[in-house]
C-alpha positions in Angstrom: 0.0 -0.1 0.0 1.1 3.5 -0.9 -0.9 5.1 1.9 -0.9 4.7 5.7 -3.8 2.5 6.6 -5.0 1.6 9.9 -7.0 -1.6 11.1 -9.6 -1.5 13.9 -11.2 -4.6 15.0 -14.1 -3.6 17.5 -17.0 -5.0 19.1 -20.3 -3.2 20.4 -18.6 -1.5 23.3 -15.2 -0.4 21.8 -12.1 -0.9 19.9 -10.3 -4.2 20.9 -7.2 -3.8 18.6 -5.9 -1.2 16.4 -2.8 -1.4 14.2 -1.0 -0.5 11.2 -1.7 -2.2 8.0 1.4 -2.6 5.5 0.3 -5.5 3.2 -1.0 -7.9 5.6 -1.7 -7.8 9.4 -2.0 -10.5 12.0 -4.1 -9.8 15.0 -3.6 -12.3 17.9 -5.2 -13.3 21.4 -9.0 -12.0 20.7 -11.4 -13.3 23.1 -14.2 -15.2 21.6 -17.3 -13.3 20.6 -18.8 -11.1 17.7 -16.5 -8.2 16.1 -16.5 -6.1 13.3 -13.4 -4.5 11.1 -12.8 -1.2 9.6 -9.7 0.2 7.8 -9.1 3.9 7.2 -6.6 6.0 5.4 -4.7 7.9 8.3 -3.9 11.1 6.1 -3.0 13.3 8.9 -0.7 10.4 10.7 -2.4 10.8 14.1 -3.5 7.0 14.2 -7.1 8.1 14.6 -10.0 8.5 12.1 -10.5 12.1 11.3 -13.9 13.1 10.0 -14.4 16.2 7.5 -15.0 19.7 8.3 -17.7 21.6 6.2 -16.8 25.0 7.2 -13.0 24.2 5.8 -14.4 22.2 2.9 -12.2 19.4 3.9 -13.1 15.8 3.3 -12.9 13.1 5.9 -10.4 10.5 5.9 -11.3 7.6 3.6 -13.0 4.4 5.8 -13.9 1.0 4.6 -16.0 -1.1 7.0 -16.1 -4.9 6.5 -19.6 -5.8 5.4 -20.2 -8.8 7.7 -20.0 -9.5 11.5 -16.7 -11.6 12.2 -17.3 -14.5 14.7 -14.4 -15.4 16.9 -14.1 -18.7 18.4 -11.9 -20.0 20.9 -8.4 -21.5 19.3 -9.6 -20.9 15.7 -7.8 -19.0 13.2 -9.7 -16.5 10.7 -8.4 -15.3 7.3 -10.1 -12.2 5.8 -9.3 -10.9 2.3 -10.0 -7.1 1.9 -9.6 -5.5 -1.4 -9.3 -2.0 -0.9 -9.5 0.0 -4.4 -8.1 3.6 -4.8 
């Protein structure tokens, strides 16, 4: 990837894991449960998603949310393929 991308794994309450995405990322030691995944382009390098500002005519950082809930089971591996287009 030629942009700084951040991956967030989250549940209904909060972000569980956050890390930089290079070509791939491995997230370990997740408690069983239902999770969601989003990836965003960290254009301002602050490690957080930044919304747009209408008054300043600024767009928010591009974000992609994985469309399906991710069910994590104890002692299971899950592999997800995410296609990010420019």
